Backbone of each chain as nested JSON, in Angstrom:
{
  "chains": [
    {"id": "A", "residues": [
      {"number": 1, "name": "UNK", "atoms": {"N": [7.189, -13.012, -13.431], "CA": [5.965, -12.883, -12.658], "C": [6.03, -11.626, -11.815]}},
      {"number": 2, "name": "UNK", "atoms": {"N": [4.868, -11.228, -11.348], "CA": [4.799, -9.999, -10.558], "C": [4.293, -10.333, -9.155]}},
      {"number": 3, "name": "UNK", "atoms": {"N": [4.839, -9.672, -8.183], "CA": [4.366, -9.859, -6.808], "C": [3.848, -8.537, -6.273]}},
      {"number": 4, "name": "UNK", "atoms": {"N": [2.777, -8.626, -5.521], "CA": [2.191, -7.468, -4.845], "C": [2.206, -7.751, -3.35]}},
      {"number": 5, "name": "UNK", "atoms": {"N": [2.769, -6.85, -2.605], "CA": [2.899, -7.031, -1.158], "C": [2.19, -5.88, -0.449]}},
      {"number": 6, "name": "UNK", "atoms": {"N": [1.313, -6.246, 0.476], "CA": [0.657, -5.246, 1.328], "C": [1.23, -5.347, 2.726]}},
      {"number": 7, "name": "UNK", "atoms": {"N": [1.629, -4.232, 3.279], "CA": [2.168, -4.192, 4.637], "C": [1.323, -3.199, 5.427]}},
      {"number": 8, "name": "UNK", "atoms": {"N": [0.758, -3.655, 6.534], "CA": [-0.136, -2.798, 7.319], "C": [0.233, -2.851, 8.784]}},
      {"number": 9, "name": "UNK", "atoms": {"N": [-0.065, -1.783, 9.514], "CA": [0.113, -1.843, 10.964], "C": [-0.787, -2.934, 11.534]}},
      {"number": 10, "name": "UNK", "atoms": {"N": [-0.277, -3.693, 12.503], "CA": [-1.128, -4.692, 13.155], "C": [-2.343, -4.007, 13.773]}},
      {"number": 11, "name": "UNK", "atoms": {"N": [-3.478, -4.727, 13.805], "CA": [-4.722, -4.097, 14.291], "C": [-4.606, -3.525, 15.702]}},
      {"number": 12, "name": "UNK", "atoms": {"N": [-3.813, -4.155, 16.551], "CA": [-3.744, -3.704, 17.949], "C": [-2.613, -2.7, 18.188]}},
      {"number": 13, "name": "UNK", "atoms": {"N": [-1.983, -2.249, 17.114], "CA": [-0.864, -1.308, 17.241], "C": [-1.34, 0.091, 16.846]}},
      {"number": 14, "name": "UNK", "atoms": {"N": [-0.945, 1.085, 17.605], "CA": [-1.274, 2.468, 17.255], "C": [-0.675, 2.821, 15.896]}},
      {"number": 15, "name": "UNK", "atoms": {"N": [-1.414, 3.587, 15.114], "CA": [-0.939, 4.0, 13.798], "C": [-0.989, 5.53, 13.734]}},
      {"number": 16, "name": "UNK", "atoms": {"N": [0.073, 6.193, 14.144], "CA": [0.057, 7.663, 14.219], "C": [-0.215, 8.313, 12.86]}},
      {"number": 17, "name": "UNK", "atoms": {"N": [0.313, 7.703, 11.79], "CA": [0.088, 8.269, 10.46], "C": [-1.401, 8.167, 10.088]}},
      {"number": 18, "name": "UNK", "atoms": {"N": [-1.994, 7.024, 10.4], "CA": [-3.429, 6.866, 10.153], "C": [-4.244, 7.873, 10.951]}},
      {"number": 19, "name": "UNK", "atoms": {"N": [-3.87, 8.073, 12.198], "CA": [-4.584, 9.049, 13.048], "C": [-4.482, 10.452, 12.449]}},
      {"number": 20, "name": "UNK", "atoms": {"N": [-3.303, 10.787, 11.956], "CA": [-3.117, 12.119, 11.372], "C": [-3.965, 12.294, 10.12]}},
      {"number": 21, "name": "UNK", "atoms": {"N": [-4.011, 11.263, 9.289], "CA": [-4.824, 11.337, 8.065], "C": [-6.303, 11.433, 8.434]}},
      {"number": 22, "name": "UNK", "atoms": {"N": [-6.713, 10.624, 9.402], "CA": [-8.11, 10.671, 9.872], "C": [-8.488, 12.086, 10.303]}},
      {"number": 23, "name": "UNK", "atoms": {"N": [-7.624, 12.681, 11.093], "CA": [-7.884, 14.017, 11.601], "C": [-7.918, 15.052, 10.468]}},
      {"number": 24, "name": "UNK", "atoms": {"N": [-7.0, 14.924, 9.528], "CA": [-6.967, 15.867, 8.4], "C": [-8.22, 15.731, 7.542]}},
      {"number": 25, "name": "UNK", "atoms": {"N": [-8.694, 14.486, 7.347], "CA": [-9.921, 14.286, 6.563], "C": [-11.121, 14.906, 7.282]}},
      {"number": 26, "name": "UNK", "atoms": {"N": [-11.163, 14.761, 8.607], "CA": [-12.262, 15.395, 9.361], "C": [-12.214, 16.908, 9.196]}},
      {"number": 27, "name": "UNK", "atoms": {"N": [-11.006, 17.468, 9.28], "CA": [-10.87, 18.924, 9.131], "C": [-11.357, 19.395, 7.763]}},
      {"number": 28, "name": "UNK", "atoms": {"N": [-11.227, 18.527, 6.756], "CA": [-11.678, 18.886, 5.404], "C": [-13.178, 18.63, 5.22]}},
      {"number": 29, "name": "UNK", "atoms": {"N": [-13.831, 18.093, 6.259], "CA": [-15.277, 17.904, 6.17], "C": [-15.715, 16.481, 5.903]}},
      {"number": 30, "name": "UNK", "atoms": {"N": [-14.78, 15.567, 5.825], "CA": [-15.146, 14.175, 5.555], "C": [-15.357, 13.455, 6.888]}},
      {"number": 31, "name": "UNK", "atoms": {"N": [-16.467, 13.801, 7.544], "CA": [-16.733, 13.291, 8.888], "C": [-17.181, 11.842, 8.865]}},
      {"number": 32, "name": "UNK", "atoms": {"N": [-17.496, 11.309, 7.694], "CA": [-17.976, 9.923, 7.614], "C": [-16.825, 8.92, 7.752]}},
      {"number": 33, "name": "UNK", "atoms": {"N": [-15.606, 9.42, 7.8], "CA": [-14.427, 8.546, 7.815], "C": [-13.998, 8.23, 9.241]}},
      {"number": 34, "name": "UNK", "atoms": {"N": [-13.588, 6.973, 9.453], "CA": [-12.973, 6.592, 10.728], "C": [-12.003, 5.449, 10.476]}},
      {"number": 35, "name": "UNK", "atoms": {"N": [-11.24, 5.121, 11.499], "CA": [-10.381, 3.924, 11.454], "C": [-9.411, 3.925, 10.276]}},
      {"number": 36, "name": "UNK", "atoms": {"N": [-8.778, 5.055, 10.027], "CA": [-7.826, 5.116, 8.921], "C": [-6.533, 4.404, 9.324]}},
      {"number": 37, "name": "UNK", "atoms": {"N": [-6.06, 3.533, 8.461], "CA": [-4.772, 2.863, 8.671], "C": [-3.931, 3.078, 7.426]}},
      {"number": 38, "name": "UNK", "atoms": {"N": [-2.691, 3.442, 7.611], "CA": [-1.808, 3.698, 6.475], "C": [-0.702, 2.647, 6.446]}},
      {"number": 39, "name": "UNK", "atoms": {"N": [-0.651, 1.911, 5.36], "CA": [0.397, 0.913, 5.181], "C": [1.165, 1.163, 3.902]}},
      {"number": 40, "name": "UNK", "atoms": {"N": [1.935, 0.164, 3.501], "CA": [2.72, 0.272, 2.27], "C": [2.264, -0.78, 1.267]}},
      {"number": 41, "name": "UNK", "atoms": {"N": [2.438, -0.423, 0.011], "CA": [2.049, -1.304, -1.087], "C": [3.249, -1.396, -2.018]}},
      {"number": 42, "name": "UNK", "atoms": {"N": [3.816, -2.583, -2.1], "CA": [5.056, -2.769, -2.852], "C": [4.799, -3.737, -4.001]}},
      {"number": 43, "name": "UNK", "atoms": {"N": [5.19, -3.336, -5.196], "CA": [5.12, -4.263, -6.33], "C": [6.534, -4.544, -6.796]}},
      {"number": 44, "name": "UNK", "atoms": {"N": [6.748, -5.786, -7.233], "CA": [8.061, -6.112, -7.787], "C": [7.942, -7.181, -8.858]}},
      {"number": 45, "name": "UNK", "atoms": {"N": [8.872, -7.155, -9.781], "CA": [9.0, -8.188, -10.804], "C": [9.958, -9.246, -10.281]}},
      {"number": 46, "name": "UNK", "atoms": {"N": [9.619, -10.506, -10.568], "CA": [10.456, -11.624, -10.13], "C": [10.787, -12.488, -11.342]}},
      {"number": 47, "name": "UNK", "atoms": {"N": [12.055, -12.774, -11.528], "CA": [12.465, -13.763, -12.528], "C": [13.134, -14.904, -11.789]}},
      {"number": 48, "name": "UNK", "atoms": {"N": [12.344, -15.888, -11.328], "CA": [12.912, -16.925, -10.477], "C": [13.93, -17.787, -11.22]}},
      {"number": 49, "name": "UNK", "atoms": {"N": [14.978, -18.152, -10.528], "CA": [15.946, -19.097, -11.065], "C": [15.372, -20.505, -10.881]}},
      {"number": 50, "name": "UNK", "atoms": {"N": [15.862, -21.468, -11.684], "CA": [15.353, -22.838, -11.551], "C": [15.482, -23.329, -10.108]}},
      {"number": 51, "name": "UNK", "atoms": {"N": [14.414, -23.899, -9.611], "CA": [14.435, -24.468, -8.264], "C": [14.093, -23.487, -7.163]}},
      {"number": 52, "name": "UNK", "atoms": {"N": [13.985, -22.204, -7.492], "CA": [13.657, -21.226, -6.445], "C": [12.166, -21.257, -6.115]}},
      {"number": 53, "name": "UNK", "atoms": {"N": [11.861, -21.213, -4.842], "CA": [10.481, -21.137, -4.376], "C": [10.17, -19.655, -4.138]}},
      {"number": 54, "name": "UNK", "atoms": {"N": [9.5, -19.055, -5.119], "CA": [9.328, -17.596, -5.078], "C": [8.561, -17.143, -3.847]}},
      {"number": 55, "name": "UNK", "atoms": {"N": [7.516, -17.894, -3.488], "CA": [6.729, -17.453, -2.335], "C": [7.558, -17.497, -1.051]}},
      {"number": 56, "name": "UNK", "atoms": {"N": [8.326, -18.567, -0.888], "CA": [9.163, -18.673, 0.313], "C": [10.18, -17.531, 0.345]}},
      {"number": 57, "name": "UNK", "atoms": {"N": [10.732, -17.204, -0.809], "CA": [11.728, -16.131, -0.852], "C": [11.072, -14.764, -0.59]}},
      {"number": 58, "name": "UNK", "atoms": {"N": [9.867, -14.567, -1.085], "CA": [9.174, -13.309, -0.808], "C": [8.845, -13.19, 0.686]}},
      {"number": 59, "name": "UNK", "atoms": {"N": [8.47, -14.309, 1.29], "CA": [8.248, -14.306, 2.752], "C": [9.526, -13.854, 3.47]}},
      {"number": 60, "name": "UNK", "atoms": {"N": [10.642, -14.41, 3.044], "CA": [11.94, -14.028, 3.622], "C": [12.207, -12.535, 3.456]}},
      {"number": 61, "name": "UNK", "atoms": {"N": [11.962, -12.039, 2.243], "CA": [12.201, -10.606, 1.977], "C": [11.358, -9.748, 2.919]}},
      {"number": 62, "name": "UNK", "atoms": {"N": [10.104, -10.169, 3.119], "CA": [9.226, -9.403, 4.011], "C": [9.789, -9.4, 5.424]}},
      {"number": 63, "name": "UNK", "atoms": {"N": [10.178, -10.58, 5.898], "CA": [10.632, -10.668, 7.288], "C": [11.979, -9.979, 7.485]}},
      {"number": 64, "name": "UNK", "atoms": {"N": [12.86, -10.091, 6.466], "CA": [14.211, -9.561, 6.642], "C": [14.306, -8.067, 6.352]}},
      {"number": 65, "name": "UNK", "atoms": {"N": [13.495, -7.581, 5.431], "CA": [13.712, -6.2, 4.984], "C": [12.442, -5.358, 4.882]}},
      {"number": 66, "name": "UNK", "atoms": {"N": [11.398, -5.923, 4.281], "CA": [10.298, -5.059, 3.862], "C": [9.361, -4.677, 4.999]}},
      {"number": 67, "name": "UNK", "atoms": {"N": [9.089, -5.617, 5.907], "CA": [8.137, -5.355, 6.986], "C": [8.852, -5.382, 8.333]}},
      {"number": 68, "name": "UNK", "atoms": {"N": [8.28, -4.714, 9.287], "CA": [8.714, -4.833, 10.68], "C": [7.691, -5.732, 11.366]}},
      {"number": 69, "name": "UNK", "atoms": {"N": [8.033, -7.011, 11.497], "CA": [7.006, -7.97, 11.917], "C": [6.614, -7.808, 13.374]}},
      {"number": 70, "name": "UNK", "atoms": {"N": [7.298, -6.983, 14.121], "CA": [6.838, -6.687, 15.48], "C": [5.556, -5.864, 15.478]}},
      {"number": 71, "name": "UNK", "atoms": {"N": [5.435, -5.004, 14.506], "CA": [4.292, -4.077, 14.511], "C": [3.493, -4.087, 13.208]}},
      {"number": 72, "name": "UNK", "atoms": {"N": [3.931, -4.878, 12.241], "CA": [3.246, -4.878, 10.947], "C": [2.905, -6.301, 10.51]}},
      {"number": 73, "name": "UNK", "atoms": {"N": [1.847, -6.41, 9.722], "CA": [1.525, -7.672, 9.061], "C": [1.718, -7.478, 7.559]}},
      {"number": 74, "name": "UNK", "atoms": {"N": [1.894, -8.588, 6.859], "CA": [2.058, -8.475, 5.41], "C": [1.279, -9.582, 4.713]}},
      {"number": 75, "name": "UNK", "atoms": {"N": [0.88, -9.315, 3.475], "CA": [0.311, -10.346, 2.615], "C": [1.037, -10.28, 1.275]}},
      {"number": 76, "name": "UNK", "atoms": {"N": [1.163, -11.448, 0.662], "CA": [1.897, -11.576, -0.602], "C": [0.954, -12.176, -1.642]}},
      {"number": 77, "name": "UNK", "atoms": {"N": [0.844, -11.513, -2.786], "CA": [0.117, -12.092, -3.924], "C": [1.103, -12.237, -5.068]}},
      {"number": 78, "name": "UNK", "atoms": {"N": [1.053, -13.379, -5.733], "CA": [1.92, -13.607, -6.89], "C": [1.046, -13.748, -8.126]}},
      {"number": 79, "name": "UNK", "atoms": {"N": [1.392, -12.993, -9.158], "CA": [0.655, -13.044, -10.42], "C": [1.578, -13.567, -11.496]}},
      {"number": 80, "name": "UNK", "atoms": {"N": [1.216, -14.704, -12.067], "CA": [2.067, -15.309, -13.093], "C": [2.013, -14.485, -14.374]}},
      {"number": 81, "name": "UNK", "atoms": {"N": [3.095, -14.544, -15.113], "CA": [3.106, -13.983, -16.472], "C": [3.204, -12.501, -16.518]}}
    ]},
    {"id": "B", "residues": [
      {"number": 1, "name": "UNK", "atoms": {"N": [-19.201, 0.69, 5.672], "CA": [-18.456, 0.056, 4.587], "C": [-16.982, 0.375, 4.745]}},
      {"number": 2, "name": "UNK", "atoms": {"N": [-16.177, -0.409, 4.048], "CA": [-14.733, -0.213, 4.142], "C": [-14.187, 0.16, 2.758]}},
      {"number": 3, "name": "UNK", "atoms": {"N": [-13.231, 1.056, 2.745], "CA": [-12.58, 1.425, 1.49], "C": [-11.1, 1.077, 1.568]}},
      {"number": 4, "name": "UNK", "atoms": {"N": [-10.583, 0.588, 0.47], "CA": [-9.148, 0.295, 0.332], "C": [-8.608, 1.156, -0.795]}},
      {"number": 5, "name": "UNK", "atoms": {"N": [-7.582, 1.906, -0.505], "CA": [-7.008, 2.811, -1.499], "C": [-5.547, 2.44, -1.721]}},
      {"number": 6, "name": "UNK", "atoms": {"N": [-5.193, 2.258, -2.988], "CA": [-3.791, 2.019, -3.357], "C": [-3.255, 3.271, -4.042]}},
      {"number": 7, "name": "UNK", "atoms": {"N": [-2.117, 3.728, -3.584], "CA": [-1.478, 4.897, -4.195], "C": [-0.082, 4.483, -4.619]}},
      {"number": 8, "name": "UNK", "atoms": {"N": [0.224, 4.666, -5.902], "CA": [1.523, 4.215, -6.428], "C": [2.169, 5.326, -7.233]}},
      {"number": 9, "name": "UNK", "atoms": {"N": [3.497, 5.32, -7.302], "CA": [4.171, 6.258, -8.198], "C": [3.738, 5.975, -9.638]}},
      {"number": 10, "name": "UNK", "atoms": {"N": [3.515, 7.032, -10.419], "CA": [3.185, 6.828, -11.828], "C": [4.31, 6.051, -12.515]}},
      {"number": 11, "name": "UNK", "atoms": {"N": [3.946, 5.22, -13.508], "CA": [4.955, 4.369, -14.14], "C": [6.154, 5.14, -14.7]}},
      {"number": 12, "name": "UNK", "atoms": {"N": [5.935, 6.343, -15.191], "CA": [7.02, 7.083, -15.836], "C": [7.758, 7.999, -14.863]}},
      {"number": 13, "name": "UNK", "atoms": {"N": [7.448, 7.88, -13.584], "CA": [8.082, 8.733, -12.577], "C": [9.134, 7.926, -11.81]}},
      {"number": 14, "name": "UNK", "atoms": {"N": [10.279, 8.518, -11.57], "CA": [11.305, 7.851, -10.765], "C": [10.76, 7.566, -9.371]}},
      {"number": 15, "name": "UNK", "atoms": {"N": [11.144, 6.423, -8.826], "CA": [10.701, 6.04, -7.491], "C": [11.944, 5.74, -6.653]}},
      {"number": 16, "name": "UNK", "atoms": {"N": [12.504, 6.756, -6.018], "CA": [13.772, 6.562, -5.282], "C": [13.655, 5.516, -4.175]}},
      {"number": 17, "name": "UNK", "atoms": {"N": [12.489, 5.469, -3.515], "CA": [12.317, 4.49, -2.446], "C": [12.325, 3.067, -3.035]}},
      {"number": 18, "name": "UNK", "atoms": {"N": [11.65, 2.9, -4.164], "CA": [11.666, 1.596, -4.834], "C": [13.07, 1.203, -5.257]}},
      {"number": 19, "name": "UNK", "atoms": {"N": [13.83, 2.156, -5.78], "CA": [15.215, 1.875, -6.189], "C": [16.048, 1.429, -4.99]}},
      {"number": 20, "name": "UNK", "atoms": {"N": [15.843, 2.095, -3.86], "CA": [16.616, 1.753, -2.66], "C": [16.263, 0.346, -2.181]}},
      {"number": 21, "name": "UNK", "atoms": {"N": [14.981, 0.017, -2.206], "CA": [14.561, -1.33, -1.785], "C": [15.126, -2.37, -2.747]}},
      {"number": 22, "name": "UNK", "atoms": {"N": [15.042, -2.085, -4.048], "CA": [15.593, -2.996, -5.059], "C": [17.06, -3.286, -4.779]}},
      {"number": 23, "name": "UNK", "atoms": {"N": [17.801, -2.241, -4.53], "CA": [19.23, -2.375, -4.288], "C": [19.495, -3.164, -3.005]}},
      {"number": 24, "name": "UNK", "atoms": {"N": [18.71, -2.888, -1.949], "CA": [18.908, -3.606, -0.685], "C": [18.587, -5.09, -0.852]}},
      {"number": 25, "name": "UNK", "atoms": {"N": [17.551, -5.398, -1.646], "CA": [17.215, -6.811, -1.873], "C": [18.333, -7.517, -2.644]}},
      {"number": 26, "name": "UNK", "atoms": {"N": [18.905, -6.829, -3.617], "CA": [20.04, -7.419, -4.351], "C": [21.206, -7.683, -3.405]}},
      {"number": 27, "name": "UNK", "atoms": {"N": [21.474, -6.731, -2.529], "CA": [22.578, -6.904, -1.573], "C": [22.356, -8.118, -0.674]}},
      {"number": 28, "name": "UNK", "atoms": {"N": [21.073, -8.414, -0.402], "CA": [20.749, -9.57, 0.446], "C": [20.729, -10.873, -0.353]}},
      {"number": 29, "name": "UNK", "atoms": {"N": [20.966, -10.792, -1.672], "CA": [21.035, -12.004, -2.471], "C": [19.795, -12.309, -3.293]}},
      {"number": 30, "name": "UNK", "atoms": {"N": [18.801, -11.428, -3.233], "CA": [17.574, -11.667, -3.993], "C": [17.703, -11.033, -5.375]}},
      {"number": 31, "name": "UNK", "atoms": {"N": [18.546, -11.666, -6.197], "CA": [18.874, -11.097, -7.499], "C": [17.738, -11.261, -8.499]}},
      {"number": 32, "name": "UNK", "atoms": {"N": [16.758, -12.081, -8.179], "CA": [15.643, -12.306, -9.104], "C": [14.663, -11.139, -9.142]}},
      {"number": 33, "name": "UNK", "atoms": {"N": [14.882, -10.16, -8.266], "CA": [13.942, -9.048, -8.122], "C": [14.342, -7.875, -9.008]}},
      {"number": 34, "name": "UNK", "atoms": {"N": [13.332, -7.243, -9.61], "CA": [13.572, -5.99, -10.337], "C": [12.304, -5.152, -10.274]}},
      {"number": 35, "name": "UNK", "atoms": {"N": [12.42, -3.936, -10.743], "CA": [11.236, -3.067, -10.902], "C": [10.44, -2.888, -9.612]}},
      {"number": 36, "name": "UNK", "atoms": {"N": [11.116, -2.663, -8.518], "CA": [10.403, -2.467, -7.252], "C": [9.781, -1.07, -7.223]}},
      {"number": 37, "name": "UNK", "atoms": {"N": [8.518, -1.01, -6.861], "CA": [7.821, 0.268, -6.69], "C": [7.19, 0.264, -5.313]}},
      {"number": 38, "name": "UNK", "atoms": {"N": [7.351, 1.357, -4.615], "CA": [6.802, 1.44, -3.262], "C": [5.703, 2.492, -3.225]}},
      {"number": 39, "name": "UNK", "atoms": {"N": [4.52, 2.061, -2.858], "CA": [3.39, 2.975, -2.744], "C": [2.778, 2.902, -1.36]}},
      {"number": 40, "name": "UNK", "atoms": {"N": [1.592, 3.464, -1.23], "CA": [0.894, 3.444, 0.056], "C": [-0.42, 2.676, -0.088]}},
      {"number": 41, "name": "UNK", "atoms": {"N": [-0.81, 2.102, 1.036], "CA": [-2.036, 1.306, 1.085], "C": [-2.827, 1.824, 2.276]}},
      {"number": 42, "name": "UNK", "atoms": {"N": [-3.97, 2.417, 1.997], "CA": [-4.756, 3.073, 3.044], "C": [-6.109, 2.376, 3.15]}},
      {"number": 43, "name": "UNK", "atoms": {"N": [-6.483, 2.01, 4.363], "CA": [-7.828, 1.478, 4.581], "C": [-8.584, 2.447, 5.477]}},
      {"number": 44, "name": "UNK", "atoms": {"N": [-9.87, 2.558, 5.225], "CA": [-10.686, 3.404, 6.094], "C": [-12.115, 2.899, 6.161]}},
      {"number": 45, "name": "UNK", "atoms": {"N": [-12.74, 3.165, 7.278], "CA": [-14.152, 2.872, 7.456], "C": [-14.957, 4.106, 7.055]}},
      {"number": 46, "name": "UNK", "atoms": {"N": [-16.089, 3.856, 6.391], "CA": [-16.949, 4.952, 5.937], "C": [-18.357, 4.703, 6.459]}},
      {"number": 47, "name": "UNK", "atoms": {"N": [-18.936, 5.702, 7.067], "CA": [-20.357, 5.642, 7.426], "C": [-21.063, 6.759, 6.69]}},
      {"number": 48, "name": "UNK", "atoms": {"N": [-21.47, 6.502, 5.442], "CA": [-22.013, 7.582, 4.611], "C": [-23.313, 8.143, 5.167]}},
      {"number": 49, "name": "UNK", "atoms": {"N": [-23.434, 9.437, 5.091], "CA": [-24.694, 10.089, 5.431], "C": [-25.66, 9.917, 4.254]}},
      {"number": 50, "name": "UNK", "atoms": {"N": [-26.961, 10.037, 4.536], "CA": [-27.944, 9.886, 3.448], "C": [-27.625, 10.836, 2.292]}},
      {"number": 51, "name": "UNK", "atoms": {"N": [-27.637, 10.295, 1.09], "CA": [-27.407, 11.11, -0.095], "C": [-25.949, 11.281, -0.482]}},
      {"number": 52, "name": "UNK", "atoms": {"N": [-25.034, 10.841, 0.369], "CA": [-23.618, 10.997, 0.022], "C": [-23.191, 9.937, -0.996]}},
      {"number": 53, "name": "UNK", "atoms": {"N": [-22.437, 10.359, -1.974], "CA": [-21.862, 9.447, -2.966], "C": [-20.454, 9.097, -2.488]}},
      {"number": 54, "name": "UNK", "atoms": {"N": [-20.331, 7.928, -1.865], "CA": [-19.06, 7.594, -1.202], "C": [-17.898, 7.54, -2.182]}},
      {"number": 55, "name": "UNK", "atoms": {"N": [-18.136, 6.985, -3.367], "CA": [-17.011, 6.878, -4.309], "C": [-16.54, 8.264, -4.737]}},
      {"number": 56, "name": "UNK", "atoms": {"N": [-17.496, 9.151, -5.014], "CA": [-17.113, 10.5, -5.431], "C": [-16.342, 11.208, -4.311]}},
      {"number": 57, "name": "UNK", "atoms": {"N": [-16.776, 10.99, -3.075], "CA": [-16.089, 11.643, -1.959], "C": [-14.711, 11.041, -1.735]}},
      {"number": 58, "name": "UNK", "atoms": {"N": [-14.566, 9.731, -1.934], "CA": [-13.237, 9.121, -1.816], "C": [-12.294, 9.632, -2.902]}},
      {"number": 59, "name": "UNK", "atoms": {"N": [-12.835, 9.825, -4.101], "CA": [-12.027, 10.423, -5.178], "C": [-11.516, 11.802, -4.757]}},
      {"number": 60, "name": "UNK", "atoms": {"N": [-12.424, 12.584, -4.191], "CA": [-12.053, 13.921, -3.694], "C": [-10.956, 13.836, -2.64]}},
      {"number": 61, "name": "UNK", "atoms": {"N": [-11.133, 12.895, -1.686], "CA": [-10.114, 12.749, -0.628], "C": [-8.758, 12.427, -1.232]}},
      {"number": 62, "name": "UNK", "atoms": {"N": [-8.754, 11.558, -2.242], "CA": [-7.481, 11.198, -2.881], "C": [-6.845, 12.421, -3.532]}},
      {"number": 63, "name": "UNK", "atoms": {"N": [-7.664, 13.179, -4.27], "CA": [-7.102, 14.314, -4.992], "C": [-6.685, 15.441, -4.055]}},
      {"number": 64, "name": "UNK", "atoms": {"N": [-7.462, 15.645, -2.975], "CA": [-7.192, 16.791, -2.099], "C": [-6.127, 16.49, -1.062]}},
      {"number": 65, "name": "UNK", "atoms": {"N": [-6.035, 15.233, -0.612], "CA": [-5.161, 14.966, 0.53], "C": [-4.275, 13.738, 0.386]}},
      {"number": 66, "name": "UNK", "atoms": {"N": [-4.855, 12.631, -0.054], "CA": [-4.147, 11.361, 0.104], "C": [-3.069, 11.14, -0.94]}},
      {"number": 67, "name": "UNK", "atoms": {"N": [-3.322, 11.556, -2.172], "CA": [-2.365, 11.305, -3.252], "C": [-1.823, 12.619, -3.794]}},
      {"number": 68, "name": "UNK", "atoms": {"N": [-0.646, 12.552, -4.368], "CA": [-0.111, 13.682, -5.126], "C": [-0.296, 13.332, -6.599]}},
      {"number": 69, "name": "UNK", "atoms": {"N": [-1.361, 13.877, -7.192], "CA": [-1.735, 13.386, -8.513], "C": [-0.771, 13.82, -9.611]}},
      {"number": 70, "name": "UNK", "atoms": {"N": [0.179, 14.677, -9.288], "CA": [1.212, 14.986, -10.282], "C": [2.135, 13.795, -10.515]}},
      {"number": 71, "name": "UNK", "atoms": {"N": [2.372, 13.04, -9.475], "CA": [3.37, 11.958, -9.579], "C": [2.831, 10.601, -9.14]}},
      {"number": 72, "name": "UNK", "atoms": {"N": [1.583, 10.559, -8.689], "CA": [1.037, 9.299, -8.193], "C": [-0.308, 8.988, -8.843]}},
      {"number": 73, "name": "UNK", "atoms": {"N": [-0.604, 7.698, -8.927], "CA": [-1.933, 7.249, -9.328], "C": [-2.592, 6.576, -8.132]}},
      {"number": 74, "name": "UNK", "atoms": {"N": [-3.917, 6.51, -8.172], "CA": [-4.609, 5.844, -7.068], "C": [-5.748, 4.991, -7.603]}},
      {"number": 75, "name": "UNK", "atoms": {"N": [-6.093, 3.947, -6.843], "CA": [-7.289, 3.165, -7.121], "C": [-8.084, 3.043, -5.829]}},
      {"number": 76, "name": "UNK", "atoms": {"N": [-9.396, 2.991, -5.983], "CA": [-10.306, 2.94, -4.839], "C": [-11.165, 1.684, -4.958]}},
      {"number": 77, "name": "UNK", "atoms": {"N": [-11.198, 0.892, -3.903], "CA": [-12.127, -0.248, -3.828], "C": [-13.035, -0.008, -2.635]}},
      {"number": 78, "name": "UNK", "atoms": {"N": [-14.324, -0.249, -2.83], "CA": [-15.283, -0.116, -1.734], "C": [-15.879, -1.481, -1.444]}},
      {"number": 79, "name": "UNK", "atoms": {"N": [-15.855, -1.859, -0.181], "CA": [-16.423, -3.138, 0.249], "C": [-17.608, -2.863, 1.169]}},
      {"number": 80, "name": "UNK", "atoms": {"N": [-18.769, -3.293, 0.746], "CA": [-19.975, -3.06, 1.546], "C": [-19.96, -3.924, 2.812]}},
      {"number": 81, "name": "UNK", "atoms": {"N": [-20.649, -3.433, 3.818], "CA": [-20.891, -4.264, 5.017], "C": [-19.723, -4.329, 5.964]}}
    ]}
  ]
}
């Protein structure tokens, strides 16, 4: 199965990278843009062993390694097959 | 309207960041994981001016600034309202 993980800065946290992209887009003439937020998008293949709860383990991976839960939120989608 | 942009390493391109994450997950005991790819996830608000083609302009933003089209692919989703 395949998992897709989105990691984004929390809404109330400053996002310096998003601010920089916003500013660069304005400089290029794209004035219609605002509120740019830059996060990460991680895909992975999972071959679960018998008895493994893939979603619970992906939650663990996010909390332990992939996301900084102090300043980021994450969502996990699992696609079978 | 809101736009969501996914930028990922092309399938045939090495992804050193994905390899590093894969290896770190294995070290933590998540041996069921493989094929990790790390991309970017960008959200932005758009207030199109009359006559502007938002999708065409988002494509331009991706090609000119947001993505490196030599080694990355991107997808654009637009959500009205």
